[in-house]
N, CA, C and O atoms as a GROMACS GRO file, in nm:
protein
  580
    1MET      N    1  22.358  -8.109  12.717
    1MET     CA    2  22.276  -8.177  12.812
    1MET      C    3  22.152  -8.234  12.746
    1MET      O    4  22.094  -8.175  12.655
    2CYS      N    5  22.116  -8.345  12.792
    2CYS     CA    6  21.998  -8.412  12.738
    2CYS      C    7  21.878  -8.381  12.827
    2CYS      O    8  21.881  -8.399  12.948
    3GLU      N    9  21.774  -8.333  12.761
    3GLU     CA   10  21.655  -8.299  12.839
    3GLU      C   11  21.560  -8.418  12.842
    3GLU      O   12  21.536  -8.482  12.740
    4SER      N   13  21.508  -8.446  12.957
    4SER     CA   14  21.408  -8.552  12.969
    4SER      C   15  21.270  -8.490  12.964
    4SER      O   16  21.251  -8.375  13.002
    5PRO      N   17  21.171  -8.568  12.915
    5PRO     CA   18  21.035  -8.513  12.911
    5PRO      C   19  20.988  -8.476  13.051
    5PRO      O   20  21.018  -8.543  13.150
    6GLN      N   21  20.915  -8.369  13.055
    6GLN     CA   22  20.866  -8.323  13.184
    6GLN      C   23  20.762  -8.420  13.239
    6GLN      O   24  20.676  -8.468  13.165
    7PRO      N   25  20.770  -8.449  13.368
    7PRO     CA   26  20.675  -8.544  13.427
    7PRO      C   27  20.531  -8.496  13.417
    7PRO      O   28  20.439  -8.578  13.412
    8THR      N   29  20.508  -8.368  13.413
    8THR     CA   30  20.371  -8.318  13.407
    8THR      C   31  20.305  -8.354  13.275
    8THR      O   32  20.184  -8.378  13.273
    9ASN      N   33  20.380  -8.360  13.164
    9ASN     CA   34  20.321  -8.400  13.036
    9ASN      C   35  20.274  -8.544  13.040
    9ASN      O   36  20.165  -8.574  12.993
   10TRP      N   37  20.354  -8.635  13.096
   10TRP     CA   38  20.314  -8.774  13.108
   10TRP      C   39  20.194  -8.789  13.200
   10TRP      O   40  20.105  -8.871  13.176
   11ARG      N   41  20.194  -8.710  13.304
   11ARG     CA   42  20.081  -8.714  13.397
   11ARG      C   43  19.953  -8.670  13.327
   11ARG      O   44  19.847  -8.730  13.347
   12ARG      N   45  19.960  -8.566  13.246
   12ARG     CA   46  19.842  -8.518  13.171
   12ARG      C   47  19.793  -8.625  13.073
   12ARG      O   48  19.673  -8.650  13.062
   13ILE      N   49  19.886  -8.688  13.003
   13ILE     CA   50  19.849  -8.794  12.908
   13ILE      C   51  19.782  -8.910  12.982
   13ILE      O   52  19.680  -8.961  12.937
   14TRP      N   53  19.838  -8.950  13.095
   14TRP     CA   54  19.784  -9.059  13.176
   14TRP      C   55  19.644  -9.026  13.226
   14TRP      O   56  19.554  -9.109  13.216
   15ILE      N   57  19.624  -8.907  13.279
   15ILE     CA   58  19.492  -8.866  13.332
   15ILE      C   59  19.390  -8.856  13.219
   15ILE      O   60  19.276  -8.900  13.235
   16THR      N   61  19.431  -8.800  13.105
   16THR     CA   62  19.340  -8.790  12.990
   16THR      C   63  19.298  -8.928  12.942
   16THR      O   64  19.182  -8.951  12.910
   17SER      N   65  19.394  -9.020  12.936
   17SER     CA   66  19.362  -9.157  12.894
   17SER      C   67  19.263  -9.223  12.989
   17SER      O   68  19.170  -9.290  12.945
   18LEU      N   69  19.283  -9.204  13.118
   18LEU     CA   70  19.191  -9.262  13.216
   18LEU      C   71  19.051  -9.202  13.205
   18LEU      O   72  18.951  -9.274  13.216
   19VAL      N   73  19.042  -9.072  13.182
   19VAL     CA   74  18.912  -9.007  13.167
   19VAL      C   75  18.840  -9.060  13.043
   19VAL      O   76  18.720  -9.087  13.048
   20ILE      N   77  18.912  -9.073  12.933
   20ILE     CA   78  18.852  -9.124  12.809
   20ILE      C   79  18.807  -9.269  12.828
   20ILE      O   80  18.696  -9.306  12.788
   21LEU      N   81  18.891  -9.350  12.889
   21LEU     CA   82  18.855  -9.490  12.914
   21LEU      C   83  18.732  -9.500  13.005
   21LEU      O   84  18.642  -9.580  12.979
   22GLY      N   85  18.727  -9.420  13.109
   22GLY     CA   86  18.612  -9.418  13.199
   22GLY      C   87  18.485  -9.377  13.127
   22GLY      O   88  18.379  -9.434  13.150
   23ALA      N   89  18.495  -9.278  13.040
   23ALA     CA   90  18.377  -9.232  12.964
   23ALA      C   91  18.328  -9.342  12.870
   23ALA      O   92  18.208  -9.361  12.855
   24LEU      N   93  18.420  -9.415  12.806
   24LEU     CA   94  18.381  -9.524  12.717
   24LEU      C   95  18.313  -9.638  12.792
   24LEU      O   96  18.213  -9.692  12.746
   25VAL      N   97  18.366  -9.672  12.907
   25VAL     CA   98  18.305  -9.777  12.989
   25VAL      C   99  18.166  -9.735  13.034
   25VAL      O  100  18.072  -9.813  13.025
   26PHE      N  101  18.152  -9.612  13.081
   26PHE     CA  102  18.022  -9.561  13.124
   26PHE      C  103  17.922  -9.562  13.009
   26PHE      O  104  17.808  -9.604  13.027
   27ALA      N  105  17.964  -9.516  12.891
   27ALA     CA  106  17.874  -9.513  12.775
   27ALA      C  107  17.830  -9.654  12.737
   27ALA      O  108  17.713  -9.676  12.704
   28GLY      N  109  17.923  -9.750  12.740
   28GLY     CA  110  17.888  -9.888  12.708
   28GLY      C  111  17.787  -9.947  12.805
   28GLY      O  112  17.692 -10.013  12.764
   29LEU      N  113  17.808  -9.923  12.934
   29LEU     CA  114  17.713  -9.972  13.035
   29LEU      C  115  17.578  -9.905  13.022
   29LEU      O  116  17.474  -9.969  13.040
   30TRP      N  117  17.577  -9.778  12.990
   30TRP     CA  118  17.451  -9.704  12.974
   30TRP      C  119  17.373  -9.758  12.855
   30TRP      O  120  17.252  -9.779  12.864
   31ILE      N  121  17.441  -9.780  12.743
   31ILE     CA  122  17.374  -9.833  12.624
   31ILE      C  123  17.322  -9.974  12.651
   31ILE      O  124  17.210 -10.007  12.612
   32ARG      N  125  17.401 -10.055  12.719
   32ARG     CA  126  17.356 -10.191  12.752
   32ARG      C  127  17.232 -10.189  12.841
   32ARG      O  128  17.141 -10.270  12.823
   33ALA      N  129  17.229 -10.097  12.937
   33ALA     CA  130  17.113 -10.087  13.027
   33ALA      C  131  16.988 -10.046  12.950
   33ALA      O  132  16.879 -10.095  12.979
   34ILE      N  133  17.002  -9.958  12.854
   34ILE     CA  134  16.887  -9.914  12.774
   34ILE      C  135  16.835 -10.028  12.688
   34ILE      O  136  16.714 -10.049  12.679
   35ILE      N  137  16.925 -10.103  12.626
   35ILE     CA  138  16.885 -10.211  12.537
   35ILE      C  139  16.816 -10.324  12.613
   35ILE      O  140  16.715 -10.377  12.567
   36SER      N  141  16.869 -10.360  12.730
   36SER     CA  142  16.814 -10.473  12.804
   36SER      C  143  16.712 -10.431  12.909
   36SER      O  144  16.678 -10.510  12.997
   37GLN      N  145  16.665 -10.310  12.901
   37GLN     CA  146  16.574 -10.256  13.002
   37GLN      C  147  16.439 -10.326  13.000
   37GLN      O  148  16.381 -10.352  12.894
   38ASP      N  149  16.390 -10.357  13.119
   38ASP     CA  150  16.257 -10.414  13.130
   38ASP      C  151  16.154 -10.314  13.080
   38ASP      O  152  16.176 -10.192  13.086
   39GLN      N  153  16.045 -10.365  13.030
   39GLN     CA  154  15.940 -10.282  12.976
   39GLN      C  155  15.811 -10.309  13.051
   39GLN      O  156  15.785 -10.422  13.092
   40LYS      N  157  15.731 -10.206  13.070
   40LYS     CA  158  15.602 -10.220  13.137
   40LYS      C  159  15.512 -10.309  13.051
   40LYS      O  160  15.511 -10.298  12.929
   41PHE      N  161  15.437 -10.397  13.118
   41PHE     CA  162  15.348 -10.488  13.046
   41PHE      C  163  15.238 -10.410  12.976
   41PHE      O  164  15.176 -10.320  13.034
   42ASP      N  165  15.215 -10.444  12.850
   42ASP     CA  166  15.108 -10.385  12.769
   42ASP      C  167  15.041 -10.499  12.694
   42ASP      O  168  15.104 -10.564  12.610
   43SER      N  169  14.914 -10.523  12.723
   43SER     CA  170  14.842 -10.636  12.665
   43SER      C  171  14.838 -10.631  12.512
   43SER      O  172  14.856 -10.733  12.446
   44ASP      N  173  14.815 -10.512  12.456
   44ASP     CA  174  14.808 -10.501  12.310
   44ASP      C  175  14.942 -10.534  12.244
   44ASP      O  176  14.946 -10.604  12.143
   45ILE      N  177  15.051 -10.483  12.302
   45ILE     CA  178  15.183 -10.513  12.246
   45ILE      C  179  15.213 -10.662  12.263
   45ILE      O  180  15.265 -10.726  12.171
   46TRP      N  181  15.181 -10.717  12.381
   46TRP     CA  182  15.204 -10.860  12.407
   46TRP      C  183  15.136 -10.945  12.300
   46TRP      O  184  15.197 -11.034  12.242
   47LYS      N  185  15.006 -10.917  12.276
   47LYS     CA  186  14.931 -10.998  12.181
   47LYS      C  187  14.979 -10.976  12.038
   47LYS      O  188  14.968 -11.067  11.956
   48SER      N  189  15.033 -10.859  12.006
   48SER     CA  190  15.082 -10.834  11.871
   48SER      C  191  15.213 -10.908  11.844
   48SER      O  192  15.253 -10.922  11.728
   49GLN      N  193  15.280 -10.956  11.949
   49GLN     CA  194  15.407 -11.028  11.936
   49GLN      C  195  15.387 -11.178  11.941
   49GLN      O  196  15.477 -11.250  11.984
   50SER      N  197  15.272 -11.228  11.899
   50SER     CA  198  15.240 -11.369  11.918
   50SER      C  199  15.306 -11.462  11.818
   50SER      O  200  15.301 -11.584  11.838
   51SER      N  201  15.366 -11.412  11.714
   51SER     CA  202  15.424 -11.499  11.613
   51SER      C  203  15.540 -11.580  11.671
   51SER      O  204  15.622 -11.528  11.747
   52LEU      N  205  15.547 -11.706  11.634
   52LEU     CA  206  15.654 -11.793  11.683
   52LEU      C  207  15.791 -11.755  11.627
   52LEU      O  208  15.893 -11.795  11.683
   53ILE      N  209  15.794 -11.679  11.518
   53ILE     CA  210  15.923 -11.642  11.461
   53ILE      C  211  15.968 -11.502  11.502
   53ILE      O  212  16.075 -11.458  11.461
   54ASP      N  213  15.889 -11.431  11.581
   54ASP     CA  214  15.927 -11.297  11.624
   54ASP      C  215  16.042 -11.305  11.723
   54ASP      O  216  16.035 -11.378  11.821
   55GLU      N  217  16.147 -11.231  11.697
   55GLU     CA  218  16.265 -11.233  11.782
   55GLU      C  219  16.291 -11.096  11.845
   55GLU      O  220  16.405 -11.068  11.883
   56SER      N  221  16.190 -11.011  11.856
   56SER     CA  222  16.211 -10.875  11.907
   56SER      C  223  16.244 -10.873  12.055
   56SER      O  224  16.309 -10.780  12.103
   57GLY      N  225  16.200 -10.974  12.129
   57GLY     CA  226  16.229 -10.978  12.272
   57GLY      C  227  16.140 -10.889  12.356
   57GLY      O  228  16.166 -10.871  12.475
   58LEU      N  229  16.034 -10.832  12.297
   58LEU     CA  230  15.945 -10.745  12.373
   58LEU      C  231  15.878 -10.820  12.487
   58LEU      O  232  15.871 -10.769  12.599
   59ARG      N  233  15.830 -10.939  12.460
   59ARG     CA  234  15.766 -11.017  12.566
   59ARG      C  235  15.866 -11.051  12.677
   59ARG      O  236  15.832 -11.047  12.795
   60LEU      N  237  15.986 -11.084  12.638
   60LEU     CA  238  16.089 -11.117  12.736
   60LEU      C  239  16.118 -10.998  12.827
   60LEU      O  240  16.143 -11.015  12.946
   61ARG      N  241  16.114 -10.876  12.771
   61ARG     CA  242  16.137 -10.756  12.852
   61ARG      C  243  16.015 -10.720  12.936
   61ARG      O  244  16.028 -10.647  13.035
   62MET      N  245  15.896 -10.768  12.897
   62MET     CA  246  15.774 -10.737  12.972
   62MET      C  247  15.744 -10.836  13.083
   62MET      O  248  15.663 -10.807  13.171
   63VAL      N  249  15.805 -10.953  13.080
   63VAL     CA  250  15.763 -11.062  13.168
   63VAL      C  251  15.784 -11.029  13.316
   63VAL      O  252  15.705 -11.073  13.399
   64ASN      N  253  15.887 -10.954  13.351
   64ASN     CA  254  15.907 -10.920  13.492
   64ASN      C  255  15.792 -10.835  13.545
   64ASN      O  256  15.740 -10.861  13.653
   65ASP      N  257  15.753 -10.732  13.469
   65ASP     CA  258  15.640 -10.649  13.512
   65ASP      C  259  15.512 -10.730  13.516
   65ASP      O  260  15.430 -10.714  13.607
   66LEU      N  261  15.493 -10.818  13.419
   66LEU     CA  262  15.375 -10.904  13.416
   66LEU      C  263  15.367 -10.989  13.542
   66LEU      O  264  15.262 -10.997  13.606
   67GLN      N  265  15.478 -11.052  13.579
   67GLN     CA  266  15.479 -11.140  13.697
   67GLN      C  267  15.462 -11.063  13.828
   67GLN      O  268  15.393 -11.109  13.918
   68GLN      N  269  15.524 -10.946  13.838
   68GLN     CA  270  15.523 -10.872  13.964
   68GLN      C  271  15.397 -10.788  13.984
   68GLN      O  272  15.353 -10.769  14.097
   69ASN      N  273  15.339 -10.735  13.875
   69ASN     CA  274  15.233 -10.637  13.890
   69ASN      C  275  15.099 -10.674  13.828
   69ASN      O  276  14.998 -10.609  13.856
   70VAL      N  277  15.096 -10.777  13.744
   70VAL     CA  278  14.971 -10.808  13.674
   70VAL      C  279  14.913 -10.942  13.717
   70VAL      O  280  14.796 -10.950  13.756
   71LEU      N  281  14.993 -11.046  13.711
   71LEU     CA  282  14.944 -11.180  13.746
   71LEU      C  283  14.920 -11.189  13.897
   71LEU      O  284  15.004 -11.150  13.978
   72LYS      N  285  14.804 -11.242  13.931
   72LYS     CA  286  14.768 -11.263  14.072
   72LYS      C  287  14.714 -11.404  14.088
   72LYS      O  288  14.640 -11.454  14.003
   73HIS      N  289  14.751 -11.468  14.197
   73HIS     CA  290  14.696 -11.601  14.226
   73HIS      C  291  14.544 -11.590  14.234
   73HIS      O  292  14.490 -11.497  14.293
   74GLY      N  293  14.477 -11.687  14.172
   74GLY     CA  294  14.331 -11.689  14.176
   74GLY      C  295  14.265 -11.622  14.056
   74GLY      O  296  14.143 -11.625  14.045
   75MET      N  297  14.343 -11.561  13.966
   75MET     CA  298  14.282 -11.501  13.846
   75MET      C  299  14.218 -11.611  13.763
   75MET      O  300  14.268 -11.724  13.759
   76LEU      N  301  14.108 -11.580  13.699
   76LEU     CA  302  14.040 -11.676  13.613
   76LEU      C  303  14.111 -11.692  13.480
   76LEU      O  304  14.174 -11.599  13.430
   77ARG      N  305  14.101 -11.812  13.423
   77ARG     CA  306  14.163 -11.841  13.294
   77ARG      C  307  14.120 -11.741  13.188
   77ARG      O  308  14.204 -11.694  13.110
   78ASN      N  309  13.990 -11.707  13.182
   78ASN     CA  310  13.944 -11.615  13.078
   78ASN      C  311  14.000 -11.473  13.098
   78ASN      O  312  14.018 -11.400  13.000
   79GLU      N  313  14.029 -11.434  13.222
   79GLU     CA  314  14.095 -11.305  13.247
   79GLU      C  315  14.237 -11.307  13.188
   79GLU      O  316  14.280 -11.211  13.123
   80ILE      N  317  14.306 -11.416  13.211
   80ILE     CA  318  14.442 -11.429  13.160
   80ILE      C  319  14.443 -11.431  13.008
   80ILE      O  320  14.524 -11.365  12.945
   81GLU      N  321  14.351 -11.508  12.950
   81GLU     CA  322  14.346 -11.517  12.804
   81GLU      C  323  14.308 -11.383  12.741
   81GLU      O  324  14.352 -11.353  12.630
   82SER      N  325  14.228 -11.302  12.810
   82SER     CA  326  14.198 -11.170  12.753
   82SER      C  327  14.318 -11.077  12.761
   82SER      O  328  14.333 -10.988  12.678
   83LEU      N  329  14.405 -11.098  12.860
   83LEU     CA  330  14.529 -11.018  12.872
   83LEU      C  331  14.638 -11.065  12.776
   83LEU      O  332  14.705 -10.984  12.712
   84LEU      N  333  14.655 -11.197  12.765
   84LEU     CA  334  14.769 -11.253  12.694
   84LEU      C  335  14.735 -11.318  12.560
   84LEU      O  336  14.825 -11.346  12.481
   85GLY      N  337  14.609 -11.341  12.534
   85GLY     CA  338  14.569 -11.410  12.412
   85GLY      C  339  14.562 -11.560  12.435
   85GLY      O  340  14.596 -11.609  12.543
   86LYS      N  341  14.518 -11.632  12.334
   86LYS     CA  342  14.508 -11.778  12.342
   86LYS      C  343  14.646 -11.841  12.332
   86LYS      O  344  14.736 -11.784  12.270
   87LYS      N  345  14.662 -11.958  12.392
   87LYS     CA  346  14.789 -12.028  12.381
   87LYS      C  347  14.806 -12.079  12.239
   87LYS      O  348  14.709 -12.109  12.170
   88LEU      N  349  14.931 -12.089  12.197
   88LEU     CA  350  14.959 -12.134  12.061
   88LEU      C  351  14.987 -12.283  12.053
   88LEU      O  352  14.959 -12.346  11.951
   89LEU      N  353  15.043 -12.339  12.159
   89LEU     CA  354  15.078 -12.481  12.156
   89LEU      C  355  15.088 -12.532  12.298
   89LEU      O  356  15.087 -12.456  12.395
   90VAL      N  357  15.098 -12.662  12.308
   90VAL     CA  358  15.112 -12.725  12.439
   90VAL      C  359  15.260 -12.757  12.458
   90VAL      O  360  15.318 -12.836  12.383
   91LEU      N  361  15.322 -12.695  12.558
   91LEU     CA  362  15.463 -12.716  12.586
   91LEU      C  363  15.482 -12.809  12.705
   91LEU      O  364  15.585 -12.876  12.716
   92THR      N  365  15.384 -12.814  12.792
   92THR     CA  366  15.397 -12.893  12.914
   92THR      C  367  15.320 -13.023  12.900
   92THR      O  368  15.251 -13.046  12.801
   93THR      N  369  15.333 -13.107  13.000
   93THR     CA  370  15.263 -13.236  12.997
   93THR      C  371  15.115 -13.220  13.029
   93THR      O  372  15.035 -13.307  12.997
   94HIS      N  373  15.078 -13.110  13.091
   94HIS     CA  374  14.937 -13.089  13.125
   94HIS      C  375  14.872 -13.001  13.018
   94HIS      O  376  14.912 -12.886  13.001
   95PRO      N  377  14.774 -13.053  12.945
   95PRO     CA  378  14.716 -12.979  12.832
   95PRO      C  379  14.639 -12.853  12.872
   95PRO      O  380  14.612 -12.769  12.786
   96ASP      N  381  14.602 -12.838  13.000
   96ASP     CA  382  14.527 -12.720  13.042
   96ASP      C  383  14.616 -12.603  13.080
   96ASP      O  384  14.566 -12.493  13.106
   97ASP      N  385  14.747 -12.624  13.085
   97ASP     CA  386  14.838 -12.513  13.112
   97ASP      C  387  14.835 -12.415  12.996
   97ASP      O  388  14.818 -12.454  12.880
   98LEU      N  389  14.851 -12.287  13.027
   98LEU     CA  390  14.868 -12.188  12.922
   98LEU      C  391  15.018 -12.164  12.906
   98LEU      O  392  15.090 -12.146  13.004
   99THR      N  393  15.063 -12.164  12.781
   99THR     CA  394  15.205 -12.149  12.752
   99THR      C  395  15.222 -12.037  12.649
   99THR      O  396  15.154 -12.036  12.547
  100TYR      N  397  15.314 -11.944  12.678
  100TYR     CA  398  15.339 -11.832  12.588
  100TYR      C  399  15.488 -11.819  12.563
  100TYR      O  400  15.569 -11.822  12.656
  101ARG      N  401  15.524 -11.806  12.438
  101ARG     CA  402  15.665 -11.789  12.401
  101ARG      C  403  15.707 -11.646  12.432
  101ARG      O  404  15.641 -11.551  12.390
  102LEU      N  405  15.816 -11.632  12.506
  102LEU     CA  406  15.866 -11.500  12.543
  102LEU      C  407  15.970 -11.449  12.446
  102LEU      O  408  15.975 -11.329  12.418
  103GLY      N  409  16.052 -11.535  12.394
  103GLY     CA  410  16.157 -11.493  12.302
  103GLY      C  411  16.285 -11.572  12.323
  103GLY      O  412  16.290 -11.665  12.403
  104VAL      N  413  16.386 -11.532  12.250
  104VAL     CA  414  16.514 -11.600  12.251
  104VAL      C  415  16.618 -11.503  12.307
  104VAL      O  416  16.625 -11.388  12.265
  105ASP      N  417  16.700 -11.552  12.402
  105ASP     CA  418  16.808 -11.467  12.448
  105ASP      C  419  16.919 -11.468  12.344
  105ASP      O  420  16.918 -11.550  12.252
  106ALA      N  421  17.012 -11.379  12.358
  106ALA     CA  422  17.119 -11.366  12.259
  106ALA      C  423  17.202 -11.492  12.251
  106ALA      O  424  17.230 -11.555  12.352
  107GLY      N  425  17.240 -11.527  12.131
  107GLY     CA  426  17.328 -11.641  12.112
  107GLY      C  427  17.470 -11.604  12.154
  107GLY      O  428  17.498 -11.488  12.186
  108SER      N  429  17.555 -11.700  12.155
  108SER     CA  430  17.693 -11.673  12.194
  108SER      C  431  17.787 -11.733  12.092
  108SER      O  432  17.748 -11.820  12.014
  109GLY      N  433  17.909 -11.687  12.093
  109GLY     CA  434  18.011 -11.740  12.005
  109GLY      C  435  18.107 -11.828  12.082
  109GLY      O  436  18.139 -11.799  12.198
  110ALA      N  437  18.152 -11.933  12.022
  110ALA     CA  438  18.249 -12.021  12.086
  110ALA      C  439  18.357 -12.053  11.983
  110ALA      O  440  18.329 -12.064  11.864
  111ILE      N  441  18.477 -12.067  12.031
  111ILE     CA  442  18.588 -12.098  11.941
  111ILE      C  443  18.608 -12.249  11.942
  111ILE      O  444  18.626 -12.310  12.048
  112SER      N  445  18.605 -12.308  11.824
  112SER     CA  446  18.625 -12.453  11.815
  112SER      C  447  18.773 -12.485  11.834
  112SER      O  448  18.857 -12.395  11.837
  113ARG      N  449  18.802 -12.610  11.846
  113ARG     CA  450  18.943 -12.649  11.865
  113ARG      C  451  19.026 -12.624  11.741
  113ARG      O  452  19.149 -12.627  11.747
  114HIS      N  453  18.961 -12.598  11.628
  114HIS     CA  454  19.032 -12.568  11.503
  114HIS      C  455  19.050 -12.418  11.485
  114HIS      O  456  19.108 -12.374  11.385
  115GLY      N  457  19.001 -12.340  11.579
  115GLY     CA  458  19.021 -12.196  11.574
  115GLY      C  459  18.908 -12.118  11.508
  115GLY      O  460  18.914 -11.995  11.504
  116SER      N  461  18.807 -12.185  11.456
  116SER     CA  462  18.696 -12.112  11.394
  116SER      C  463  18.593 -12.073  11.500
  116SER      O  464  18.579 -12.140  11.602
  117VAL      N  465  18.521 -11.964  11.473
  117VAL     CA  466  18.418 -11.917  11.565
  117VAL      C  467  18.285 -11.976  11.522
  117VAL      O  468  18.244 -11.961  11.408
  118MET      N  469  18.219 -12.043  11.615
  118MET     CA  470  18.088 -12.103  11.587
  118MET      C  471  17.983 -12.023  11.664
  118MET      O  472  17.998 -12.001  11.784
  119GLN      N  473  17.880 -11.980  11.597
  119GLN     CA  474  17.771 -11.908  11.663
  119GLN      C  475  17.667 -12.008  11.712
  119GLN      O  476  17.629 -12.100  11.640
  120THR      N  477  17.622 -11.990  11.835
  120THR     CA  478  17.517 -12.077  11.888
  120THR      C  479  17.389 -11.995  11.900
  120THR      O  480  17.393 -11.877  11.933
  121ARG      N  481  17.280 -12.058  11.875
  121ARG     CA  482  17.151 -11.993  11.889
  121ARG      C  483  17.117 -11.983  12.037
  121ARG      O  484  17.148 -12.074  12.114
  122GLY      N  485  17.054 -11.874  12.075
  122GLY     CA  486  17.015 -11.855  12.213
  122GLY      C  487  16.905 -11.952  12.256
  122GLY      O  488  16.847 -12.022  12.173
  123ARG      N  489  16.879 -11.954  12.384
  123ARG     CA  490  16.776 -12.042  12.438
  123ARG      C  491  16.640 -11.972  12.431
  123ARG      O  492  16.631 -11.849  12.443
  124VAL      N  493  16.535 -12.051  12.412
  124VAL     CA  494  16.399 -11.999  12.403
  124VAL      C  495  16.338 -11.998  12.542
  124VAL      O  496  16.349 -12.095  12.617
  125HIS      N  497  16.272 -11.887  12.578
  125HIS     CA  498  16.207 -11.872  12.708
  125HIS      C  499  16.056 -11.875  12.689
  125HIS      O  500  16.002 -11.819  12.594
  126TRP      N  501  15.988 -11.943  12.783
  126TRP     CA  502  15.843 -11.959  12.778
  126TRP      C  503  15.784 -11.920  12.912
  126TRP      O  504  15.847 -11.941  13.016
  127LEU      N  505  15.664 -11.865  12.910
  127LEU     CA  506  15.587 -11.841  13.032
  127LEU      C  507  15.484 -11.952  13.041
  127LEU      O  508  15.405 -11.971  12.949
  128VAL      N  509  15.484 -12.026  13.152
  128VAL     CA  510  15.391 -12.136  13.172
  128VAL      C  511  15.302 -12.102  13.291
  128VAL      O  512  15.352 -12.074  13.400
  129LEU      N  513  15.170 -12.104  13.269
  129LEU     CA  514  15.072 -12.074  13.373
  129LEU      C  515  14.992 -12.199  13.404
  129LEU      O  516  14.938 -12.263  13.314
  130LYS      N  517  14.985 -12.235  13.530
  130LYS     CA  518  14.914 -12.356  13.573
  130LYS      C  519  14.789 -12.314  13.651
  130LYS      O  520  14.791 -12.219  13.729
  131PHE      N  521  14.680 -12.387  13.629
  131PHE     CA  522  14.551 -12.356  13.690
  131PHE      C  523  14.505 -12.471  13.778
  131PHE      O  524  14.543 -12.586  13.758
  132ASN      N  525  14.423 -12.438  13.876
  132ASN     CA  526  14.366 -12.542  13.962
  132ASN      C  527  14.239 -12.597  13.898
  132ASN      O  528  14.203 -12.559  13.786
  133GLU      N  529  14.171 -12.685  13.969
  133GLU     CA  530  14.050 -12.750  13.914
  133GLU      C  531  13.935 -12.652  13.891
  133GLU      O  532  13.842 -12.685  13.817
  134ARG      N  533  13.939 -12.534  13.950
  134ARG     CA  534  13.832 -12.433  13.929
  134ARG      C  535  13.872 -12.329  13.824
  134ARG      O  536  13.810 -12.223  13.815
  135ASP      N  537  13.976 -12.359  13.744
  135ASP     CA  538  14.027 -12.271  13.639
  135ASP      C  539  14.077 -12.137  13.694
  135ASP      O  540  14.062 -12.033  13.629
  136ARG      N  541  14.135 -12.141  13.810
  136ARG     CA  542  14.196 -12.021  13.870
  136ARG      C  543  14.348 -12.039  13.869
  136ARG      O  544  14.399 -12.149  13.889
  137LEU      N  545  14.418 -11.929  13.844
  137LEU     CA  546  14.564 -11.932  13.835
  137LEU      C  547  14.624 -11.978  13.967
  137LEU      O  548  14.599 -11.919  14.072
  138ASP      N  549  14.701 -12.083  13.959
  138ASP     CA  550  14.761 -12.143  14.078
  138ASP      C  551  14.909 -12.105  14.089
  138ASP      O  552  14.956 -12.068  14.197
  139GLU      N  553  14.981 -12.115  13.978
  139GLU     CA  554  15.123 -12.081  13.977
  139GLU      C  555  15.168 -12.051  13.834
  139GLU      O  556  15.101 -12.087  13.738
  140TRP      N  557  15.283 -11.985  13.824
  140TRP     CA  558  15.341 -11.956  13.694
  140TRP      C  559  15.493 -11.956  13.706
  140TRP      O  560  15.548 -11.935  13.814
  141SER      N  561  15.558 -11.979  13.593
  141SER     CA  562  15.703 -11.978  13.591
  141SER      C  563  15.753 -11.951  13.451
  141SER      O  564  15.681 -11.968  13.353
  142VAL      N  565  15.878 -11.907  13.443
  142VAL     CA  566  15.945 -11.890  13.314
  142VAL      C  567  16.035 -12.011  13.295
  142VAL      O  568  16.118 -12.043  13.381
  143VAL      N  569  16.017 -12.078  13.183
  143VAL     CA  570  16.091 -12.200  13.150
  143VAL      C  571  16.182 -12.172  13.034
  143VAL      O  572  16.144 -12.102  12.939
  144THR      N  573  16.302 -12.225  13.039
  144THR     CA  574  16.399 -12.208  12.932
  144THR      C  575  16.427 -12.344  12.869
  144THR      O  576  16.454 -12.442  12.938
  145ARG      N  577  16.420 -12.348  12.737
  145ARG     CA  578  16.445 -12.474  12.664
  145ARG      C  579  16.539 -12.448  12.550
  145ARG      O  580  16.573 -12.541  12.476
   0.00000   0.00000   0.00000
C-alpha cells in the first residue's frame, strides 16, 4: 500500500509559512514607519541643516510639526528668521518671500524600453512663506520642483 502524506503535516507547513510571511510584512511596515516618521520641529537642528547639498531629510520630516504647531498667521518676519534662519535664495517671483529647502524625496527606478534600469533623482521640496505689507506671516506652503 502506498501511504499518502498526512494532511496535518501540510497544514502545519501552510500555517507556519503564513505566520513567517505575516511577521516579515509586519517588520517591513514597522521599519518603514520608523524611517519615514515625522520629527518634532527643533530650530537648532533646522538651522544646522541649511546646506543646499544636505540630503538627510531632517527638515522634510520636521515640516509637518512646523506647519501645525509652530507657524502662526501674523508672526513677524524676524520671529520666523530667528526660528528658521535667513533665506538662502529667491525661489519665488516675490523677493520678500522666505524660502527654505526641505530636502529631496527618494528617487525611483524605471525600466527603459531596452530593459535597463534608470535611476531618477527625487523631487526637491521647499517651504515658501509669504508676508503681508506689515511683514507679518500671511500664508505658507510646501512647493515641489
